[in-house]
PAZAPA-4460 file (N, C-alpha, C; in steps of 0.05 Angstrom, whole numbers, plus 32768, in hexadecimal, padded with zeros to 4 digits):
% residues 173
    n_x    n_y    n_z   ca_x   ca_y   ca_z    c_x    c_y    c_z   seq   type   mol
   8011   7FE9   8000   8000   8000   8000   8012   8019   8000     1      M     A
   800B   802D   7FF0   801A   8046   7FEE   8015   8057   8007     2      A     A
   802A   8066   800E   8027   8078   8025   8025   8094   801C     3      E     A
   8013   80A3   8026   800F   80BF   801F   8016   80D1   8037     4      V     A
   8026   80E5   8031   802E   80F7   8047   802B   8114   803E     5      S     A
   802A   8126   8051   8028   8143   804A   800C   814C   8045     6      G     A
   7FF8   813D   804B   7FDD   8144   8045   7FD4   815E   8052     7      G     A
   7FDD   8162   806B   7FD5   817B   8079   7FE2   8193   806B     8      E     A
   7FFB   8190   8062   8007   81A7   8054   7FF9   81AC   803A     9      R     A
   7FF1   8197   802C   7FE3   819B   8012   7FC8   81A9   8017    10      S     A
   7FBA   81A0   802C   7FA0   81AC   8032   7FA4   81CA   8039    11      I     A
   7FB8   81D0   8048   7FBE   81EC   804F   7FC4   81FC   8036    12      A     A
   7FD3   81F1   8024   7FDA   81FF   800B   7FC1   8204   7FFA    13      A     A
   7FB0   81F0   7FF8   7F97   81F3   7FE9   7F85   8208   7FF6    14      I     A
   7F83   8208   8010   7F73   821C   801E   7F7E   8238   8019    15      R     A
   7F98   823B   8019   7FA4   8255   8014   7F9E   825E   7FF8    16      A     A
   7F9E   824C   7FE4   7F97   8253   7FC9   7F7A   825B   7FC6    17      L     A
   7F68   824C   7FD4   7F4C   8252   7FD3   7F47   826E   7FDF    18      V     A
   7F55   8274   7FF5   7F52   828F   8001   7F5B   82A5   7FED    19      D     A
   7F70   82A0   7FDE   7F7A   82B4   7FCB   7F66   82B7   7FB4    20      K     A
   7F58   82A2   7FAD   7F45   82A3   7F97   7F2D   82B5   7F9F    21      L     A
   7F28   82B8   7FB8   7F14   82CB   7FC1   7EF8   82C2   7FBB    22      G     A
   7EE6   82D5   7FBF   7EC9   82CF   7FBB   7EBE   82D9   7FA0    23      K     A
   7ECC   82EC   7F94   7EC2   82F7   7F7A   7EC2   82E2   7F65    24      A     A
   7EAE   82E3   7F54   7EAC   82CE   7F3F   7EA7   82DA   7F24    25      S     A
   7EA1   82F4   7F22   7E9C   8300   7F08   7EA2   831D   7F08    26      E     A
   7EA7   8327   7EF0   7EAA   8344   7EEC   7E96   834D   7ED7    27      V     A
   7E88   8362   7EDD   7E74   836E   7ECB   7E7F   8388   7EC1    28      R     A
   7E7E   838C   7EA7   7E88   83A5   7E9B   7E72   83B0   7E89    29      V     A
   7E6E   83CA   7E8A   7E5B   83D7   7E79   7E4E   83EE   7E87    30      G     A
   7E34   83F1   7E84   7E25   8407   7E8F   7E14   83FC   7EA5    31      F     A
   7E1D   83FE   7EBD   7E11   83F0   7ED4   7DF8   83FE   7EDE    32      L     A
   7DE9   83F0   7EEE   7DD1   83FA   7EFA   7DD7   8415   7F08    33      E     A
   7DC5   8427   7F05   7DC8   8441   7F13   7DD5   8456   7F02    34      G     A
   7DE2   844F   7EEC   7DEE   8463   7EDA   7DD8   8470   7ECA    35      A     A
   7DD4   848A   7ECD   7DBF   8498   7EBF   7DC9   84B3   7EB4    36      T     A
   7DB9   84BD   7EA1   7DBD   84D8   7E98   7DAF   84EB   7EAC    37      Y     A
   7DB4   8505   7EAA   7DA7   8517   7EBE   7D89   8516   7EBE    38      P     A
   7D7C   850E   7EA8   7D5F   850C   7EA8   7D55   84F2   7EB2    39      D     A
   7D67   84E0   7EBB   7D5F   84C6   7EC6   7D60   84AF   7EB2    40      G     A
   7D65   84B5   7E99   7D66   84A0   7E84   7D7E   848D   7E8B    41      T     A
   7D79   8474   7E89   7D8D   8460   7E8E   7DA3   8461   7E78    42      S     A
   7DBC   8462   7E81   7DD2   8462   7E6E   7DD3   8447   7E5F    43      V     A
   7DCD   8431   7E6D   7DCC   8417   7E61   7DB8   8416   7E4A    44      A     A
   7DA1   8423   7E4D   7D8D   8423   7E38   7D97   8433   7E20    45      T     A
   7DA3   844A   7E24   7DAE   845A   7E0E   7DC4   844A   7E00    46      V     A
   7DD6   843D   7E10   7DEB   842D   7E04   7DE0   8417   7DF3    47      A     A
   7DCC   8409   7DFC   7DC0   83F3   7DED   7DB3   83FE   7DD3    48      A     A
   7DA5   8414   7DD5   7D99   8420   7DBD   7DAE   8428   7DA9    49      L     A
   7DC4   8432   7DB2   7DD9   8439   7D9F   7DE7   8421   7D94    50      N     A
   7DEC   840D   7DA5   7DFA   83F5   7D9C   7DEA   83E5   7D88    51      N     A
   7DD0   83E1   7D8E   7DBF   83D0   7D7C   7DAF   83E0   7D68    52      F     A
   7DAC   83FA   7D6D   7D9C   840B   7D5C   7D7E   840A   7D63    53      G     A
   7D70   841D   7D59   7D53   841E   7D5D   7D48   842A   7D43    54      A     A
   7D45   8419   7D2E   7D3D   8423   7D14   7D24   8434   7D14    55      P     A
   7D10   842D   7D25   7CF7   843C   7D26   7CFC   8459   7D30    56      G     A
   7D11   845D   7D3F   7D17   8477   7D4A   7D2D   8485   7D3A    57      A     A
   7D35   8478   7D24   7D4A   8484   7D13   7D66   8481   7D1E    58      G     A
   7D6A   846E   7D30   7D85   846A   7D3C   7D92   8452   7D2F    59      I     A
   7DA7   8456   7D1F   7DB4   843F   7D13   7DC5   8430   7D28    60      P     A
   7DCA   8416   7D24   7DDC   8408   7D36   7DF9   8412   7D35    61      P     A
   7E04   8416   7D4C   7E21   841D   7D4E   7E2C   8409   7D63    62      R     A
   7E32   83F1   7D59   7E38   83DA   7D6B   7E53   83DC   7D7A    63      P     A
   7E57   83F1   7D88   7E70   83F5   7D96   7E75   83E0   7DAB    64      F     A
   7E60   83D8   7DBA   7E63   83C5   7DD0   7E66   83A9   7DC4    65      F     A
   7E54   83A2   7DB2   7E55   8387   7DA5   7E6F   8382   7D97    66      S     A
   7E79   8396   7D88   7E92   8393   7D7A   7EA9   8391   7D8D    67      N     A
   7EA9   83A0   7DA3   7EBE   839E   7DB7   7EC0   8382   7DC2    68      M     A
   7EA9   8377   7DC9   7EA8   835B   7DD4   7EB2   8347   7DBF    69      I     A
   7EA9   834A   7DA6   7EB2   8338   7D91   7ED0   833A   7D8D    70      A     A
   7EDA   8352   7D8D   7EF7   8356   7D88   7F09   834F   7D9F    71      D     A
   7F00   8355   7DB7   7F12   8353   7DCE   7F0E   8339   7DDF    72      K     A
   7EF6   832E   7DE0   7EF1   8318   7DF2   7F02   82FF   7DED    73      S     A
   7F0A   82F9   7DD4   7F1A   82E1   7DD0   7F34   82E1   7DE0    74      P     A
   7F3E   82F9   7DE7   7F57   82FB   7DF6   7F53   82FC   7E14    75      Q     A
   7F3A   82FF   7E1E   7F36   8304   7E3A   7F3E   82EC   7E4B    76      W     A
   7F3A   82D4   7E42   7F42   82BC   7E52   7F60   82BB   7E57    77      G     A
   7F70   82BF   7E42   7F8D   82BF   7E46   7F96   82D7   7E56    78      E     A
   7F89   82EE   7E52   7F90   8306   7E62   7F8A   8301   7E7F    79      Q     A
   7F73   82F5   7E85   7F6C   82F0   7EA1   7F80   82DD   7EAE    80      F     A
   7F88   82C8   7E9F   7F9B   82B5   7EAA   7FB5   82C4   7EB1    81      A     A
   7FBE   82D6   7EA0   7FD7   82E5   7EA5   7FD3   82F8   7EBD    82      A     A
   7FBD   8305   7EBE   7FB8   8318   7ED4   7FB5   8308   7EEF    83      V     A
   7FA8   82F1   7EEE   7FA6   82E0   7F06   7FC1   82D8   7F10    84      L     A
   7FD3   82D0   7EFD   7FEE   82C8   7F05   7FFD   82E0   7F10    85      A     A
   7FFA   82F7   7F04   8008   8310   7F0D   7FFE   8319   7F28    86      A     A
   7FE6   8312   7F30   7FDB   831A   7F4A   7FDE   8303   7F5F    87      T     A
   7FEF   82F0   7F58   7FF4   82D9   7F6A   7FDA   82CA   7F70    88      D     A
   7FCA   82C7   7F5B   7FB0   82B8   7F5D   7F9B   82C5   7F6F    89      N     A
   7F9D   82DF   7F72   7F88   82ED   7F82   7F72   82F5   7F6E    90      E     A
   7F5D   82E5   7F6D   7F48   82E8   7F59   7F3A   8303   7F5B    91      A     A
   7F34   830C   7F74   7F27   8326   7F77   7F37   833C   7F6A    92      D     A
   7F50   833C   7F6F   7F62   8351   7F63   7F64   834D   7F45    93      K     A
   7F66   8334   7F3B   7F68   832F   7F1F   7F4E   8338   7F10    94      A     A
   7F37   8332   7F1C   7F1E   833A   7F10   7F1B   8359   7F0F    95      L     A
   7F24   8366   7F24   7F24   8384   7F24   7F35   838E   7F0D    96      E     A
   7F4D   8383   7F0A   7F5F   838C   7EF5   7F54   8386   7ED9    97      L     A
   7F48   836E   7ED6   7F3C   8367   7EBC   7F25   837A   7EB6    98      M     A
   7F14   8380   7ECA   7EFE   8392   7EC6   7F07   83AD   7EBE    99      G     A
   7F1C   83B7   7ECA   7F27   83D1   7EC2   7F30   83D1   7EA5   100      E     A
   7F3D   83BB   7E9D   7F47   83B9   7E81   7F30   83B7   7E6E   101      G     A
   7F1C   83A7   7E74   7F04   83A4   7E63   7EF5   83BE   7E61   102      M     A
   7EF2   83CC   7E77   7EE4   83E7   7E76   7EF4   83FA   7E64   103      A     A
   7F0E   83F9   7E65   7F1F   8409   7E54   7F1A   8402   7E36   104      G     A
   7F17   83E8   7E31   7F11   83E0   7E15   7EF6   83EA   7E0C   105      Q     A
   7EE3   83EB   7E1E   7EC8   83F5   7E17   7EC9   8413   7E12   106      L     A
   7ED7   8421   7E23   7EDA   843E   7E1E   7EE8   8444   7E04   107      R     A
   7EFC   8434   7DFE   7F0A   8437   7DE4   7EF7   8432   7DCD   108      E     A
   7EE6   841E   7DCF   7ED3   8418   7DBA   7EC0   8430   7DB5   109      A     A
   7EB7   843D   7DCB   7EA6   8454   7DC8   7EB5   846A   7DB9   110      I     A
   7ECD   8470   7DC2   7EDD   8486   7DB6   7EE3   8480   7D99   111      V     A
   7EE8   8467   7D92   7EF0   8460   7D77   7ED8   845D   7D63   112      Q     A
   7EC0   845E   7D6D   7EA9   845B   7D5B   7EA6   8475   7D4B   113      T     A
   7EA5   8471   7D30   7EA4   8488   7D1E   7E8A   8488   7D0D   114      T     A
   7E7B   8473   7D0E   7E64   8473   7CFD   7E50   845E   7D06   115      G     A
   7E39   845E   7CFA   7E2F   8472   7CE7   7E2E   848E   7CF2   116      P     A
   7E30   84A1   7CE0   7E2F   84BD   7CE8   7E15   84C4   7CF6   117      A     A
   7E17   84D8   7D07   7DFE   84E3   7D13   7DEC   84EE   7CFE   118      N     A
   7DD2   84EF   7D04   7DC0   84FC   7CF2   7DC4   851A   7CF4   119      S     A
   7DBC   8529   7CDF   7DBE   8546   7CE1   7DAE   8551   7CF9   120      P     A
   7D98   8545   7D00   7D88   854E   7D17   7D98   854A   7D31   121      V     A
   7DA5   8533   7D34   7DB6   852E   7D4B   7DCC   8543   7D4D   122      T     A
   7DDA   8548   7D37   7DF0   855B   7D37   7DE5   8577   7D3F   123      D     A
   7DCE   857F   7D35   7DC3   8599   7D3C   7DBC   859A   7D5A   124      L     A
   7DB0   8584   7D64   7DAA   8583   7D81   7DC3   8584   7D92   125      L     A
   7DD8   8576   7D89   7DF2   8577   7D98   7DFD   8593   7D99   126      K     A
   7DFA   85A2   7D83   7E03   85BE   7D83   7DF2   85CF   7D96   127      Q     A
   7DD8   85CB   7D96   7DC7   85DC   7DA6   7DC7   85D4   7DC3   128      R     A
   7DCB   85BA   7DC9   7DC9   85B0   7DE4   7DE2   859F   7DEA   129      F     A
   7DF9   85AC   7DED   7E12   859D   7DF0   7E13   858A   7E08   130      P     A
   7E03   8590   7E1C   7E02   857F   7E34   7DE7   856F   7E35   131      M     A
   7DDA   856C   7E1F   7DC1   855E   7E1E   7DAA   856F   7E2A   132      G     A
   7D95   8562   7E32   7D7F   8570   7E3F   7D6A   857A   7E2B   133      G     A
   7D6B   8572   7E12   7D57   857B   7DFF   7D3D   856D   7E04   134      Q     A
   7D28   857A   7DFC   7D0D   856E   7DFF   7D03   8563   7DE5   135      T     A
   7CEC   8556   7DE5   7CE1   854C   7DCC   7CDA   8564   7DBA   136      F     A
   7CD1   857A   7DC5   7CCC   8592   7DB5   7CE5   859C   7DA8   137      G     A
   7CFC   859B   7DB6   7D15   85A3   7DAA   7D1D   8591   7D93   138      D     A
   7D17   8578   7D95   7D1D   8565   7D7F   7D0C   856C   7D67   139      V     A
   7CF2   8570   7D6C   7CE0   8577   7D56   7CE9   8591   7D48   140      Q     A
   7CF1   85A5   7D58   7CFB   85BE   7D4D   7D14   85B9   7D3C   141      E     A
   7D26   85A9   7D46   7D3F   85A3   7D37   7D38   8595   7D1D   142      A     A
   7D25   8583   7D1D   7D1D   8575   7D04   7D12   8589   7CF0   143      R     A
   7D02   859C   7CF9   7CF8   85B1   7CE7   7D0F   85C2   7CDC   144      R     A
   7D21   85C9   7CEE   7D38   85DA   7CE5   7D4A   85CC   7CD1   145      D     A
   7D4F   85B3   7CD5   7D5F   85A3   7CC2   7D50   85A2   7CA7   146      V     A
   7D36   859D   7CA8   7D26   859C   7C90   7D27   85B6   7C81   147      A     A
   7D2A   85CC   7C90   7D2B   85E7   7C84   7D47   85EE   7C7B   148      A     A
   7D5B   85DC   7C7F   7D76   85E0   7C75   7D8B   85E7   7C8A   149      G     A
   7D83   85E9   7CA3   7D97   85F0   7CB8   7DA9   85D8   7CBC   150      E     A
   7DC3   85DD   7CC1   7DD6   85C8   7CC5   7DE7   85CE   7CDE   151      T     A
   7DF6   85BA   7CE6   7E09   85BC   7CFC   7E21   85AB   7CF5   152      A     A
   7E38   85B1   7D01   7E50   85A1   7CFC   7E4A   8583   7D03   153      P     A
   7E56   8572   7CF4   7E53   8555   7CFA   7E60   854F   7D14   154      A     A
   7E52   8540   7D25   7E5C   8538   7D3F   7E64   851B   7D3F   155      G     A
   7E71   8513   7D54   7E7B   84F7   7D56   7E64   84E6   7D62   156      K     A
   7E5F   84CF   7D55   7E4B   84BD   7D61   7E53   84B3   7D7D   157      P     A
   7E40   84AF   7D8D   7E43   84A5   7DA9   7E4F   84B9   7DBC   158      L     A
   7E55   84D0   7DB2   7E61   84E5   7DC4   7E50   84FD   7DC3   159      V     A
   7E44   8504   7DD9   7E34   851D   7DDB   7E3B   852A   7DF5   160      W     A
   7E31   8520   7E0B   7E36   852C   7E25   7E4E   8520   7E34   161      T     A
   7E57   8509   7E2A   7E6D   84FB   7E38   7E63   84E7   7E4C   162      G     A
   7E48   84E6   7E51   7E3D   84D5   7E65   7E40   84B8   7E5F   163      N     A
   7E3C   84B0   7E46   7E3F   8494   7E3E   7E5C   848A   7E44   164      L     A
   7E6F   8499   7E3C   7E8B   8492   7E40   7E92   8491   7E5E   165      L     A
   7E89   84A5   7E6D   7E8F   84A7   7E89   7E80   8492   7E9A   166      A     A
   7E6B   8486   7E8E   7E5B   8472   7E9D   7E65   8456   7E9A   167      S     A
   7E79   8451   7E89   7E84   8436   7E87   7E90   842F   7EA2   168      V     A
   7E89   8417   7EAC   7E92   8410   7EC7   7E96   83F2   7EC8   169      D     A
   7EA0   83E9   7EDE   7EA4   83CC   7EE3   7E9C   83C6   7F00   170      K     A
   7E94   83AD   7F03   7E8C   83A3   7F1E   7E95   8386   7F21   171      E     A
   7EA2   8381   7F37   7EAB   8365   7F3D   7E98   835A   7F52   172      V     A
   7E8E   8342   7F4D   7E7C   8335   7F60   7E84   8319   7F65   173      R     A
***
């Protein structure tokens, strides 16, 4: 019969590793609950409308979030393994660092989005209301003004008040 020794040391080593792995099990990145525009509109709703589009409302898809996930997620597993090793297997810390990196990738995707171009009405509203706050009546007026030939400089898609970009966040749970 084979003799086994050192079991207590092995158990202690495994317990130490489990303690390092911590309680966190996931990282969420995006527009988290509670992120709103000054009028109370959910940033997540606005982000989804921009990402997937709303043809009935004249909003074309600008898949900044979907494209970022498609482009970047294939590397996340290897990156997490490297970050986990660099943090001496402290999962909570590794997930925090991964979340920060992924949030940075999402911010970059917003900044890098160049099209489709804003509608002339959107550009006119951006000029008139640089910090948002326009009403439905303001939108109707801008539509009439654009139809009458008024123009505004072309603006960058996904960038108006800066709230979308500033609302990118991460949460480790």
